GURO-527453 format. One record per residue (C-alpha): residue number from 1; residue in three letters; x, z, y. Coordinates in pm, whole numbers, plus 32768, in hexadecimal, padded with zeros to 4 digits. Layout:
<sites>
<site resi="NUM" resn="Ala" c1="X" c3="Z" c2="Y"/>
...
</sites>
This chain:
<sites>
<site resi="1" resn="Leu" c1="200B" c3="2849" c2="563D"/>
<site resi="2" resn="Lys" c1="213C" c3="2879" c2="571D"/>
<site resi="3" resn="Val" c1="214C" c3="2836" c2="5893"/>
<site resi="4" resn="Ser" c1="229F" c3="2867" c2="593B"/>
<site resi="5" resn="Gly" c1="2241" c3="27F4" c2="5A9E"/>
<site resi="6" resn="Lys" c1="2150" c3="2890" c2="5B96"/>
<site resi="7" resn="Ala" c1="1FF1" c3="28CD" c2="5B1A"/>
<site resi="8" resn="Asp" c1="1EE9" c3="28BF" c2="5C2E"/>
<site resi="9" resn="Leu" c1="1D8F" c3="28E9" c2="5B93"/>
<site resi="10" resn="Thr" c1="1C46" c3="2907" c2="5C55"/>
<site resi="11" resn="Ala" c1="1AE6" c3="2923" c2="5BD0"/>
<site resi="12" resn="Asn" c1="19AF" c3="292A" c2="5CB0"/>
<site resi="13" resn="Ser" c1="1845" c3="2939" c2="5C41"/>
<site resi="14" resn="Thr" c1="1701" c3="293D" c2="5D07"/>
<site resi="15" resn="Glu" c1="161D" c3="299E" c2="5BDF"/>
<site resi="16" resn="Gly" c1="16D3" c3="2A09" c2="5AA1"/>
<site resi="17" resn="Asn" c1="17FD" c3="2AD7" c2="5A36"/>
<site resi="18" resn="Ala" c1="1957" c3="2A73" c2="5AB6"/>
<site resi="19" resn="Tyr" c1="1AA0" c3="2A91" c2="59F9"/>
<site resi="20" resn="Gly" c1="1BFB" c3="2A45" c2="5A83"/>
<site resi="21" resn="Ile" c1="1C81" c3="2A53" c2="591F"/>
<site resi="22" resn="Lys" c1="1BA6" c3="2A8D" c2="57EC"/>
<site resi="23" resn="Phe" c1="1C7A" c3="2AB5" c2="56B4"/>
<site resi="24" resn="Val" c1="1BB4" c3="2AEE" c2="5574"/>
<site resi="25" resn="Thr" c1="1C7A" c3="2AC6" c2="5433"/>
<site resi="26" resn="Thr" c1="1CEC" c3="2B58" c2="52E8"/>
<site resi="27" resn="Gln" c1="1E13" c3="2C42" c2="52D3"/>
<site resi="28" resn="Asn" c1="1F01" c3="2B16" c2="52B1"/>
<site resi="29" resn="Gly" c1="1E9F" c3="2A6F" c2="53F8"/>
<site resi="30" resn="Gln" c1="1FA4" c3="2A7F" c2="5510"/>
<site resi="31" resn="Ala" c1="1FC1" c3="2A10" c2="5678"/>
<site resi="32" resn="Glu" c1="20E0" c3="2A3A" c2="5771"/>
<site resi="33" resn="Phe" c1="20DB" c3="29FB" c2="58EA"/>
<site resi="34" resn="Leu" c1="2243" c3="2A48" c2="594B"/>
<site resi="35" resn="Gly" c1="2256" c3="29D6" c2="5AB7"/>
<site resi="36" resn="Asp" c1="21A3" c3="2A60" c2="5BE9"/>
<site resi="37" resn="Val" c1="2035" c3="2A9F" c2="5B8E"/>
<site resi="38" resn="Ala" c1="1F0E" c3="2A95" c2="5C81"/>
<site resi="39" resn="Ile" c1="1DB5" c3="2AC2" c2="5BE7"/>
<site resi="40" resn="Ser" c1="1C73" c3="2AD4" c2="5CB4"/>
<site resi="41" resn="Ser" c1="1B0F" c3="2AED" c2="5C2C"/>
<site resi="42" resn="Ser" c1="19C8" c3="2B10" c2="5CEA"/>
<site resi="43" resn="Ser" c1="1854" c3="2AF8" c2="5CA1"/>
<site resi="44" resn="Glu" c1="1738" c3="2B0E" c2="5D99"/>
<site resi="45" resn="Lys" c1="1626" c3="2B86" c2="5CAC"/>
<site resi="46" resn="Ser" c1="16D4" c3="2C04" c2="5B6E"/>
<site resi="47" resn="Phe" c1="1810" c3="2CBB" c2="5B0B"/>
<site resi="48" resn="Ala" c1="1974" c3="2C36" c2="5B21"/>
<site resi="49" resn="Asn" c1="1AAE" c3="2C75" c2="5A57"/>
<site resi="50" resn="Gly" c1="1C04" c3="2C0B" c2="5AD0"/>
<site resi="51" resn="Val" c1="1C84" c3="2C2D" c2="596E"/>
<site resi="52" resn="Arg" c1="1BAE" c3="2C6A" c2="583A"/>
<site resi="53" resn="Gln" c1="1C6D" c3="2C83" c2="56F4"/>
<site resi="54" resn="Ser" c1="1BDA" c3="2CC3" c2="559B"/>
<site resi="55" resn="Gly" c1="1CE6" c3="2CDE" c2="5494"/>
<site resi="56" resn="Gly" c1="1E30" c3="2C27" c2="5484"/>
<site resi="57" resn="Lys" c1="1F67" c3="2C52" c2="5554"/>
<site resi="58" resn="Val" c1="1F89" c3="2BEA" c2="56C3"/>
<site resi="59" resn="Thr" c1="20AA" c3="2C09" c2="57BA"/>
<site resi="60" resn="Leu" c1="2077" c3="2BD8" c2="5930"/>
<site resi="61" resn="Gly" c1="21A9" c3="2BBD" c2="5A0F"/>
<site resi="62" resn="Ser" c1="2312" c3="2C1B" c2="59CB"/>
<site resi="63" resn="Glu" c1="242F" c3="2CD7" c2="5A71"/>
<site resi="64" resn="Gly" c1="245B" c3="2C7B" c2="5BDF"/>
<site resi="65" resn="Lys" c1="230B" c3="2BC9" c2="5BFC"/>
<site resi="66" resn="Ser" c1="21C9" c3="2C2B" c2="5CB2"/>
<site resi="67" resn="Val" c1="2079" c3="2C5B" c2="5C0C"/>
<site resi="68" resn="Thr" c1="1F31" c3="2C6C" c2="5CCE"/>
<site resi="69" resn="Ile" c1="1DE0" c3="2C94" c2="5C21"/>
<site resi="70" resn="Ser" c1="1C97" c3="2CBC" c2="5CDE"/>
<site resi="71" resn="Ala" c1="1B27" c3="2CBF" c2="5C7D"/>
<site resi="72" resn="Asn" c1="19F1" c3="2CD6" c2="5D55"/>
<site resi="73" resn="Gly" c1="1890" c3="2CCA" c2="5CCE"/>
<site resi="74" resn="Phe" c1="175E" c3="2D94" c2="5C6D"/>
<site resi="75" resn="Ser" c1="17A2" c3="2EFC" c2="5C06"/>
<site resi="76" resn="Asp" c1="16B3" c3="300D" c2="5B96"/>
<site resi="77" resn="Glu" c1="175E" c3="3140" c2="5B05"/>
<site resi="78" resn="Glu" c1="1615" c3="31E2" c2="5A9A"/>
<site resi="79" resn="Asn" c1="1571" c3="30BA" c2="59F1"/>
<site resi="80" resn="Gly" c1="1690" c3="2FBF" c2="59C2"/>
<site resi="81" resn="Pro" c1="1727" c3="2ECA" c2="59B8"/>
<site resi="82" resn="Thr" c1="184A" c3="2F04" c2="5A9E"/>
<site resi="83" resn="Thr" c1="1952" c3="2E22" c2="5B2F"/>
<site resi="84" resn="Lys" c1="1AB4" c3="2E65" c2="5AB3"/>
<site resi="85" resn="Ala" c1="1BFE" c3="2DD2" c2="5B29"/>
<site resi="86" resn="Val" c1="1C8F" c3="2DF7" c2="59CB"/>
<site resi="87" resn="Met" c1="1BC7" c3="2E3F" c2="588D"/>
<site resi="88" resn="Leu" c1="1C75" c3="2E6D" c2="5738"/>
<site resi="89" resn="Glu" c1="1BBD" c3="2EA9" c2="55F1"/>
<site resi="90" resn="Glu" c1="1BB3" c3="2E72" c2="5478"/>
<site resi="91" resn="Glu" c1="1D1B" c3="2ECD" c2="5420"/>
<site resi="92" resn="Gly" c1="1DAA" c3="2DF2" c2="5534"/>
<site resi="93" resn="Asp" c1="1F12" c3="2E16" c2="55A9"/>
<site resi="94" resn="Leu" c1="1F4F" c3="2DCD" c2="5717"/>
<site resi="95" resn="Thr" c1="2097" c3="2DE0" c2="57DA"/>
<site resi="96" resn="Ile" c1="20A0" c3="2DB4" c2="5956"/>
<site resi="97" resn="Glu" c1="2201" c3="2DA2" c2="59EB"/>
<site resi="98" resn="Gly" c1="2291" c3="2D53" c2="5B3C"/>
<site resi="99" resn="Lys" c1="234C" c3="2DD4" c2="5C6C"/>
<site resi="100" resn="Thr" c1="21FA" c3="2E17" c2="5D0D"/>
<site resi="101" resn="Ile" c1="20A5" c3="2E31" c2="5C63"/>
<site resi="102" resn="Ala" c1="1F67" c3="2E37" c2="5D33"/>
<site resi="103" resn="Ile" c1="1E0F" c3="2E78" c2="5C99"/>
<site resi="104" resn="Ser" c1="1CCC" c3="2E7B" c2="5D65"/>
<site resi="105" resn="Ser" c1="1B5A" c3="2E84" c2="5D14"/>
<site resi="106" resn="Asn" c1="1A0C" c3="2EE7" c2="5DAC"/>
<site resi="107" resn="Gly" c1="19C7" c3="2F7D" c2="5C54"/>
<site resi="108" resn="Arg" c1="1ACD" c3="300A" c2="5B65"/>
<site resi="109" resn="Gly" c1="1C42" c3="2FC1" c2="5B75"/>
<site resi="110" resn="Leu" c1="1CE7" c3="2FD6" c2="5A1D"/>
<site resi="111" resn="Gln" c1="1C14" c3="3020" c2="58EA"/>
<site resi="112" resn="Ala" c1="1C7C" c3="3034" c2="577D"/>
<site resi="113" resn="Ser" c1="1B91" c3="3095" c2="5665"/>
<site resi="114" resn="Glu" c1="1B94" c3="30C3" c2="54EE"/>
<site resi="115" resn="Pro" c1="1CEC" c3="30C0" c2="5443"/>
<site resi="116" resn="Ser" c1="1D90" c3="2FDC" c2="5544"/>
<site resi="117" resn="Thr" c1="1EDA" c3="2FFF" c2="55FF"/>
<site resi="118" resn="Met" c1="1F2A" c3="2FA4" c2="5766"/>
<site resi="119" resn="Arg" c1="2082" c3="2FBA" c2="5805"/>
<site resi="120" resn="Val" c1="209E" c3="2F8C" c2="5980"/>
<site resi="121" resn="Gly" c1="21F6" c3="2F7D" c2="5A23"/>
<site resi="122" resn="Asn" c1="234B" c3="2FEB" c2="59A3"/>
<site resi="123" resn="Gln" c1="248C" c3="3088" c2="5A22"/>
<site resi="124" resn="Ala" c1="24C8" c3="2F5A" c2="5B05"/>
<site resi="125" resn="Thr" c1="2371" c3="2F63" c2="5BAD"/>
<site resi="126" resn="Glu" c1="2376" c3="2FDB" c2="5D13"/>
<site resi="127" resn="Leu" c1="2202" c3="3000" c2="5D59"/>
<site resi="128" resn="Ile" c1="20B9" c3="300B" c2="5C9C"/>
<site resi="129" resn="Ser" c1="1F8F" c3="300D" c2="5D8B"/>
<site resi="130" resn="Ile" c1="1E2C" c3="303A" c2="5D0D"/>
<site resi="131" resn="Lys" c1="1D00" c3="3038" c2="5DF9"/>
<site resi="132" resn="Ser" c1="1B9C" c3="3058" c2="5D76"/>
<site resi="133" resn="Glu" c1="1A40" c3="30C3" c2="5DD0"/>
<site resi="134" resn="Ser" c1="1A1A" c3="3170" c2="5C7D"/>
<site resi="135" resn="Met" c1="1B1C" c3="31FB" c2="5B8A"/>
<site resi="136" resn="Gly" c1="1C77" c3="3177" c2="5BD1"/>
<site resi="137" resn="Val" c1="1D03" c3="31AD" c2="5A74"/>
<site resi="138" resn="Phe" c1="1C18" c3="31EB" c2="594B"/>
<site resi="139" resn="Ala" c1="1C83" c3="3228" c2="57DF"/>
<site resi="140" resn="Leu" c1="1B5A" c3="3247" c2="56F4"/>
<site resi="141" resn="Thr" c1="1B3C" c3="32B7" c2="5588"/>
<site resi="142" resn="Gly" c1="1C91" c3="327D" c2="54EE"/>
<site resi="143" resn="Ala" c1="1D30" c3="3199" c2="55F1"/>
<site resi="144" resn="Lys" c1="1E91" c3="31CA" c2="5675"/>
<site resi="145" resn="Ile" c1="1EF9" c3="316D" c2="57D7"/>
<site resi="146" resn="Asp" c1="2069" c3="3193" c2="583B"/>
<site resi="147" resn="Met" c1="20D3" c3="3160" c2="59A6"/>
<site resi="148" resn="Gln" c1="2232" c3="3169" c2="5A31"/>
<site resi="149" resn="Ala" c1="22BC" c3="3118" c2="5B89"/>
<site resi="150" resn="Gln" c1="2382" c3="31B6" c2="5CA2"/>
<site resi="151" resn="Lys" c1="2239" c3="31E9" c2="5D5B"/>
<site resi="152" resn="Ile" c1="20D8" c3="31E6" c2="5CCF"/>
<site resi="153" resn="Ser" c1="1FAF" c3="31ED" c2="5DBF"/>
<site resi="154" resn="Val" c1="1E4B" c3="320F" c2="5D3D"/>
<site resi="155" resn="Val" c1="1D3B" c3="3212" c2="5E4B"/>
<site resi="156" resn="Ser" c1="1BD7" c3="3237" c2="5DCC"/>
<site resi="157" resn="Lys" c1="1A91" c3="3265" c2="5E8E"/>
<site resi="158" resn="Ala" c1="19D3" c3="32E0" c2="5D59"/>
<site resi="159" resn="Ser" c1="18FC" c3="3416" c2="5D87"/>
<site resi="160" resn="Gly" c1="1905" c3="34FC" c2="5C57"/>
<site resi="161" resn="Leu" c1="19F6" c3="341E" c2="5B9A"/>
<site resi="162" resn="Gly" c1="1B6F" c3="3439" c2="5B8B"/>
<site resi="163" resn="Ala" c1="1C65" c3="3352" c2="5C30"/>
<site resi="164" resn="Ile" c1="1D19" c3="3371" c2="5AE1"/>
<site resi="165" resn="His" c1="1C1D" c3="33BC" c2="59CC"/>
<site resi="166" resn="Thr" c1="1C39" c3="33EF" c2="5854"/>
<site resi="167" resn="Gln" c1="1B06" c3="3417" c2="5778"/>
<site resi="168" resn="Asn" c1="1AF2" c3="3469" c2="5605"/>
<site resi="169" resn="Asn" c1="198E" c3="34EA" c2="55E5"/>
<site resi="170" resn="Gln" c1="1A0E" c3="3619" c2="5522"/>
<site resi="171" resn="Glu" c1="19DE" c3="378E" c2="5557"/>
<site resi="172" resn="Asn" c1="1B22" c3="37F2" c2="54A9"/>
<site resi="173" resn="Pro" c1="1C1C" c3="3876" c2="55B1"/>
<site resi="174" resn="Lys" c1="1D3C" c3="37F2" c2="54DC"/>
<site resi="175" resn="Pro" c1="1D38" c3="3675" c2="54DA"/>
<site resi="176" resn="Ser" c1="1D52" c3="35BC" c2="5390"/>
<site resi="177" resn="Asp" c1="1E63" c3="34C2" c2="5340"/>
<site resi="178" resn="Asp" c1="1D77" c3="33A6" c2="538B"/>
<site resi="179" resn="Ala" c1="1D01" c3="342C" c2="54DA"/>
<site resi="180" resn="Ser" c1="1D21" c3="3364" c2="561A"/>
<site resi="181" resn="Phe" c1="1E51" c3="33A2" c2="56F7"/>
<site resi="182" resn="Val" c1="1ED5" c3="333C" c2="5849"/>
<site resi="183" resn="Thr" c1="204D" c3="3366" c2="586C"/>
<site resi="184" resn="Ile" c1="20F1" c3="334A" c2="59C1"/>
<site resi="185" resn="Lys" c1="2264" c3="3334" c2="5A1A"/>
<site resi="186" resn="Ala" c1="22A5" c3="3321" c2="5B90"/>
<site resi="187" resn="Asp" c1="2385" c3="33B3" c2="5C9B"/>
<site resi="188" resn="Asn" c1="2257" c3="33BB" c2="5D82"/>
<site resi="189" resn="Leu" c1="20EC" c3="33CE" c2="5D0F"/>
<site resi="190" resn="Asp" c1="1FD8" c3="33B9" c2="5E11"/>
<site resi="191" resn="Ala" c1="1E77" c3="33DF" c2="5D86"/>
<site resi="192" resn="Val" c1="1D5E" c3="33E2" c2="5E8A"/>
<site resi="193" resn="Ser" c1="1BF3" c3="3422" c2="5E29"/>
<site resi="194" resn="Tyr" c1="1AE0" c3="3527" c2="5E2A"/>
<site resi="195" resn="Thr" c1="1B76" c3="358C" c2="5CD9"/>
<site resi="196" resn="His" c1="1CE2" c3="352A" c2="5CAB"/>
<site resi="197" resn="Leu" c1="1D0F" c3="355D" c2="5B37"/>
<site resi="198" resn="Arg" c1="1BFD" c3="358D" c2="5A38"/>
<site resi="199" resn="Ala" c1="1BF9" c3="35BA" c2="58BA"/>
<site resi="200" resn="His" c1="1AAC" c3="35BE" c2="5808"/>
</sites>
């Protein structure tokens, strides 16, 4: 699947889960949205995902474009499930590019789990803005998240959780080769939360 023009995707649900994009595939599946991208997902009584990707390779946006992804729905950090603007799992490969990238959620912002890889921004990106009620950026058990922009802003209202959070569920102070990592390249990094950065 390849879309060169603007992609404007909205999903609203009054009862069940809502997905702006739900991409579930084998490792060979691919999708590209190379124009401006606007994804909005909301659910009144269940959780919402702006993007949920399981496996495969997806590209959202391209150099000079704008990407906006938002999700609003039910979130319960203690008992789950939680709303996520972007959720990547099962060896998925996700690239988000653009001049500006805006992520917002009343749950989590960006989440990658298992051996998956997420790249957000590049040397031509001016701003990455992430606003969330829970963790802004979350890499779990073997996931890699790379972010690059002139300015990166992560604002999280989570109590006891990091605005930028990595979790490996290991006691070894030296991480293994397959541990989760968040890599950030920015001239200006602004992380606002009760706990700015957290590794667990």
